[in-house]
C-alpha positions in Angstrom: 172.5 30.2 93.2 171.0 28.4 90.3 173.0 30.0 87.5 176.2 29.6 89.5 175.5 26.0 90.3 174.6 25.2 86.7 177.9 26.8 85.5 179.8 24.9 88.2 178.2 21.6 87.2 178.8 22.3 83.5 182.4 23.3 84.0 183.1 20.5 86.5 184.6 22.8 89.1 183.8 25.0 92.1 186.2 27.8 93.1 189.1 26.3 91.3 188.5 22.8 92.7 187.8 20.0 90.1 184.4 18.4 90.6 184.8 14.6 89.9 183.0 11.4 90.5 184.6 11.5 93.9 182.8 14.7 94.6 184.6 17.9 95.7 185.4 19.5 99.1 185.4 23.3 99.1 185.5 25.6 102.0 182.2 27.3 102.7 183.8 30.7 102.3 185.4 29.9 99.0 182.2 28.4 97.6 180.1 31.4 98.7 182.8 33.8 97.3 182.8 31.9 94.0 179.0 32.2 93.9 179.2 36.0 94.7 181.8 36.6 92.0 179.7 34.6 89.5 176.5 36.5 90.5 178.3 39.8 89.9 178.7 38.7 86.2 175.0 37.9 85.9 173.3 40.6 87.9 172.9 42.9 90.8 174.9 42.2 93.9 172.0 43.4 96.1 170.2 40.2 95.2 173.0 37.8 96.0 172.4 35.5 98.9 174.1 35.8 102.3 176.3 32.8 103.2 173.7 31.2 105.4 170.9 31.5 102.8 173.4 30.1 100.2 174.0 27.1 102.3 170.3 26.5 102.9 169.6 26.6 99.2 172.4 24.1 98.6 170.8 21.8 101.2 167.4 22.1 99.4 169.0 21.1 96.1 171.3 18.3 97.3 169.6 17.2 100.5 171.5 14.6 102.5 174.0 14.3 99.7 175.6 17.6 100.7 178.0 17.0 103.5 179.8 19.4 105.8 183.1 18.9 107.5 185.9 20.7 109.2 189.2 19.1 108.0 192.0 18.8 110.4 194.4 20.4 108.0 194.5 24.2 107.5 193.3 26.0 104.4 194.9 29.4 104.0 196.3 29.0 107.5 193.0 28.3 109.3 190.7 25.3 109.8 187.7 26.1 107.7 184.3 24.6 107.5 183.8 22.9 104.2 181.0 21.6 102.0 181.4 18.1 100.7 179.6 18.0 97.4 178.4 14.7 96.0 179.9 13.0 93.0 179.5 15.0 89.8 176.9 12.7 88.1 174.8 12.5 91.2 175.0 16.3 91.7 173.9 16.8 88.1 170.9 14.4 88.6 169.9 16.1 91.8 170.1 19.6 90.2 168.0 18.4 87.2 165.4 16.9 89.6 165.3 20.1 91.6 164.6 22.3 88.6 162.4 19.7 86.8 164.5 19.5 83.6 166.6 16.6 82.3 169.4 16.3 79.7 171.3 19.5 80.6 174.8 18.1 80.5 177.2 17.3 77.6 178.6 13.8 77.6 182.0 15.1 78.6 183.9 18.3 79.3 185.4 18.4 75.8 181.9 18.8 74.3 181.7 22.3 75.9 185.3 23.4 75.4 185.7 25.1 72.0 189.5 24.8 72.2 189.7 21.0 72.5 
């Protein structure tokens, strides 16, 4: 999910949820669907990861900083299991460390938005 995660970190959102310095909580299903939709844009769906593989890969990248929870409130009418992603700056640092490259991110979102 590297291209998807890079895009999410750059755009500061996952599946329509803003990724801030407080982190972001996203249902596992919504995160995986967002990845699958993104993967469809980049390549062959036959190579997209199943939900369990996707979660394992996120754990490799973020380690203990990736949390999981099942909020008491319902999302789309059901209690869903969620990923609790770390704060944006930490997530970017962990991603860079994982791929062995630094300096990937603009100083702020306006630097990548041509309409601002």
